[in-house]
N, C-alpha and C positions, 0 to 999 in steps of 0.2 A: 592451560588445561589440555590434557591429552585426550585424544579421541578413542573410540573403541578399538580393541585389539582382537585379532583372530585367535581362537582357541581350537586347535586342530583336534584335540581329544573329544570335544563335544560338537565339533563341526558347526560352530556359531561364533558370533562376536560377543565380547563382554567388556564391561567397564572395570578398570582396575584403579584402586586408590594407592598412591605411593607415599602418602603422608605417614611416615613412621612415628611421628609424635602422637597421632590420633589412634594408631593401631600398632600392636606389637608385631604383627605380621601383615603381609600384603592381603588386602581384601578385594575380591572381585565379585561382580554381579553380572548376570546375563542381561543383554539388551532387551530380551523379551520378558523380563520380570513384570508381573501384574498385567500381562497381556494375554490374549487368547492362545499364544504360541508357547507360553512358559511351561517348561518341563514336559513337553510333549515327547513321547518316545518316537513318534514319527518325524522324519526329516522335515524341516521347515519348508523346503521347496515342494515336497510332496503335499504338505498341508495347504500351501497356497494353491496348488493345482486343484485340490479337492474343493476349496472354498470358491475358486473361480468357476468350477463346473457346477457347483450347487447354486451359485448366485446368478451367473451370467447365462449359462446354458440350460439351467434347470434340469439337469440330467438325473436319472434315477440312481438309487444306491447300487442296484445291480450292475448298471453300466460302469460306474466308477470302480466298483469292486473288480469287474472283469478287466478293465484297462490298466488300473494301477496296482492291483493285487493288494488291496487294503481291506482289513476285516470290517464287517458290517458295523460292529460296535464302535470302531474308531470313527467311521463316517457318521453314525448316528450321534455320537458325542459332539462332533464338530458342528453338526446341524443344530443341536440344542444350544450350543454356544452362539451360533449365528442368530438364533431366535432372540437371545438376550440382547445382542447387538441391535437387531431390528427394533425391538421394543424400546430400548433406551433412545435410539436415534429418532424414532417416531414421536415419542413424548417430548423430547427436547426441542426438536425443530419443527414439528407439525402437530401441535396440541389439538386434540380432537374436540371441537365444539361446533356442531352443525347449526346452520341457520344464520340469522343476522342480516346485515345489509347486503344487497345484491342477490339475495336468494328469494325466489317467489314462494316456495314452500318446501317442506321436507316430507318425502314419502316413506312410510314405515310399513313393514310387513314381516311375517315370520314364515319360515319354510323348514321342511324336514330334510336333512341331508342323510342319505342312506340308500339302500337298495331293497327291492322286494325279496323277501325270503324265498329261496328256491325259485325266484322269478314267477311266482304265482300270486294271484289275488291282488288286492289293493293295500294290504298291510305293509307298512314301510318300517324296516328296522334301521334305526340311525339316531341322530341327535337333532334337536330343535335349534335353529339359528335365527336370531333376530337381526334384521337388516334395516338400515336407515341411509337414505341417499338424498342429497340436495337436488332440487329441480330449479335450474337457472333459466329465466325467460329469454327467448331469442326473438320475440316478436310474434306476429300473427300471419297466418296464411289464409288466402281467400279460397274458400271451398264452395263449389257450385254443385248442387244436387238436383236431379231431375226426378220428378214423381212418376212412377210407373202407371198410376191410375189415370191422371189427366194430363201428364206431360208438362206440368208447370215446373219452373226452375226456382230454386231458392239459393240465395247467396248468403253465406255467413262467414265470419272471421273465427278461425280456430287458433288458439294460442299454441306456440311451439316452445318446447323446453329441451334442455340438454342436462345430462347427469353431471353433478359436481362431486364434492367430497362425499365420502361414505364411511360407514362404520358397521362392523359385523361382530357378533359375539354369540357364543353358545349359551343356551339357557336350559335349565332342567325341565321347565314346563311353560305354559302359555297363559297363566293366570295373571290377574292385575297386579298382585303383590310382587310379581317378578318383573313384568314388562314396564310398568309405570316408573319405578325408580331409575331404571336404565335410561328411559327417555328423558327424564328430568336431569340426568347426569350429563348427557351428551348433546342435548338440543337446547339452544339458547332460548330464554323466556321471550315471549312475544312473537315467536315464529309460528307460521301457519303449518299445521301438520295434516297430512292426508293419509288415511288408512282405509282398510276395508271394514266391513261391519262386524268383525270379531268382537265379542262382548267385553273382552278385557280392556278395550280402548274406550269404552263408554264413559269412563270417569274423566276423560280429557276435556269434555264439553259439558256445559250446564245441562241438567236434566230438564226436559221440556214437558209441558202439559198442554193437551189440546182439548178443544171443545168436542165432546163426543157426538154432538148433533151436526155441527157445521165443519168440524175438522180444523178450525182456526187455532193458531198458536195463542195460548192465553198467558202463560208465564214461563219463564226460564229461571230455575233456581240456581243461582251462581254463587260460588265460593271464591272470593278474590285471592285467597291463599292457594287454592287448589287448581283453579282454572286459569293457568298462565299462558295457555296456547289457544290459537284459533283452530278448531278441529273440524276438518271436512271428512265426510264418510261416503265411500263408494259402495253401492249395494251390488256385489258381484253375482248375486242370485238372479238379477235382472239383466246383466250384461257386463261387458268390459268397461263401458263408459255409461254412467248414469248421472242423474241429478244429485246434488248434494242432499244427503239424508237429514242433515241438521238444518232445519228451516230458518233458524234465527241468523244464520250466516248470510242469507240472501245472495248466494252464489249464482252468477249468471252462466247459463250454458251447461254443457256436460263436462264431467270431470272423470279422470281415470288414474290408475296407478301403474301405467305402462313402464315407467322408468325403473321402478323397483323390481318389476317382473323381468325386465331385461338384465338387471343386475344379477338376479339369481342364475340366469342362463350363463352369464359371463363367469361367475364364481365357480359354478359346477363344471364348466368346461375346463377351467384351470386346475381344479382339484380332482385327483383320481378317486375312483369309487372306494378303494381300500383305505383311503385316508379319512373317510367320512365317518369317523368313530368318535366316541366321547373323549378319548385320549389324544388322538392326532388332530382332530378338527381345529381346536384353538390355535395350534402351531401354524397350520396351513392358512387359517384366516388372517393371522397376524402377518405372515409373509405376504399375503395378497395385499393387505392394506399398505405395508411398507413399499412394495413394488409400485403400487398406484401413486403414492405420494412422491416417489422418486423415479418415475417412469422414464424421464429424460436424462437422468444422471445416476444410474444404479451403481456403477463402480465407484464414482466419486463419493456417493453417500455411504457406501460400504467402508471405504478407507477412512472417511470421517468418523464413522461409528466405531471402527476398530481402535482409533486413537483416543476416543473419549471414554470407552467402557473399561473399567478396571476389574480384573478377575482375581479370585483368590490365588495365593501363591502355590498352594498344593492342588493339582487337578482333582485329586480324590475328594477334596472338600466340596466340590461342586455337585457331587452326587449323594451327599449325606441325606438320609431319609427325612430327618427333621427339616432340612432346608427345602427339599423338594415338596414336602407336604404343605409348608407355609407359603411357598412361592406360587403366585397365581398371575396368569397373564391377563391383560386388559380385555382380551377376546374370550375370556372364560368367566361367566357370571354364575354365582351360586344360586341366587334367587331365593324364593320362599316356596315352601310346600303347601301353604295355606291356599285354599281354593275360594275364589270370590265369584259369586254368580251375579251377572249383570241384569239389565233390563230384559225380561223375557221376550220383548218385541224386537230385540236386536237380531241382526242377521246371523243365521247359523249355517247356511249353505254357502260356504266360500269354496275357493279352488284348492284348498289344502285339507289334509286329514284333520278331523276334529276329534279331540279327546272327549269321551262321554263318561262321566262318573255316575254310576247308578247307586242310589241309596246313600248319597253323601250327606253327612250330618251338617255341613255348612251351607246347605241350600237355603236361600233367603227369599223364597217366594212368599206370597201373601195367603197361602192356603191355610195357615194356622189360625188366621183371624176370621176365616169364613165359617159360620156355624153350620152351613149346609154341606160343607166339604166332608167327604168320607173316603178314607183310603181303601183302595181295592187291592186285594192280594191276588196276583195273577198266578195261576197254576201252570208251571212250565210243561211243555210237551214231553212225552216219554223219551228218555235218553236213548240214543241209537248209536251203535258202534258197528264197525264193519270188520268182518273176519274173512280171510281168504283161505280156502281149503286148497293147499298147494298140490295135493296128490290128484284131486279130481278137477282142479282149476274152476271151482264153483264158488261164487261170492255169496255169502250168507249174511243177511241183515238180521240182527237179533235185537229185540226190544228189551229194555231193562225190566226185569221182573218186578221191581219195586213199584212201577207205574203201569204195569200191564193190567188190562181189563179182564175180569173172569169170564170164561166162556160159558155157553149155555148148554154144552153137551153133557153126555153121561159121565165124562171124566171127573166131574165134581163129586161123584159118589165113591171114588177110590179113597183108601186110607193113605196116610203119609208114606208108610212102608211100600205099599203097592205102587204109588205114583213115583217114588224114588227109583224103585226097581224098573219100572217102565221107561223112565227117562234114561237110565243107564243102558238099557237094551237099545234104545234109539241111538244113543251116542256110539255104542260099541259097534252096531251094525251100519252106522252112517246113513240112517234113514232121515235124510234132510227134510223131506216133506212132512214128517211127523214130529219134528223137533218142537215146533211152537205149541202144538196141541199137548204134547207131553209136559212141557214146562208150565203151561197154564193149568194142567191137571194137578201138578205138584203144588202150585201156588194156591189153588182152591182147596186142596186137602189140608194145607197148613192153616189157612184161614178158618176152615170148618173145625179143625181140632182146637183152635184157640177159642172159638165161640161155644163149643160144647162143654157143659158143666161136668165136673168130675163125678163119676158114679160113687155112691156111698156104699 
């Protein structure tokens, strides 16, 4: 068997078949067939440099473009091919299933990746990300606290944990129909789960009923098919570390979700702000997971993945619209748009932005069964808009005429034609102080004309 031969016209090696009985003419195939390098217009040595810089140095596209003079589209396509290699290698050698033996509990939380629009206010434009991380017990530390009131000391043992394996994925929303199936998919049954008091997680533990007079736990309604985890809840409205809000767990001491909070800081430090979008975020999350699983052998894992993944023969086939639409990364979950309302006593004031749906038809409170319940229609305040007079640099606040209150002056005696003429004169002469009075006069004149019966 002959080895590969060098083909100078294509600047690469190829395999050649010399069996004339099987082929009428000589047949040759490139050594890169079905690989990431097949039929690339870019030289294979330049391609390897780009892959090395993207994987080992984590350089930006602009830096590679400036140093190697390669178009952005070529670099972006190589990065997309690397993501396919990362996902295949991750699923083949590091299947994602959190929990099990050796894991104390799994902390779960959601965070919004993005930035404040125009850097103002608290509104965050971005994408929701669900995170799960294992908490591995390291033992306990002896902590001594001194009371400031009487100087008494208290010694207690505080358990210590370290972060283990983790999983991250983008989600369209934070309702139970979206989060619960993902948790069941990637967390082993029987694992202890620790979350904050977001109401979408309330279905993970049996619903509890308490005695209204004594406050004692009376019954916990449990579904053996649904409640396959032990769920611990931290009430972040009271502090970073609180008692377990699920009484039936009988958890001793204070609990927290500091590990998952530290995970958010780590991920956002690695991911640039411009990549925290609905399109780019799943790719960056998958790269982060692959790097963590192979943090001590990145280059060896990359070479292993390049040898195991088979690509289409034609590079153009990798970008066909139907294939791109049907292909979905494990770090991108579609979820469900149906909204599920949980127990109204669940915590609402957590550390992240809360979606509030007003007038949702899927609200499942008990007000429909209350005969004394009456729905109250709240009249919104008058709409206000701000207009800047650029010539005189005067800011004028104008109230919406639809909700303006009629004035009690003599302007109500004007006709519609007279009030309109007066308002036009005020605008033409820029009499800003008389604008509100003139607009109210026109409003009152129109109301009076509607209420006056037509003369016979």
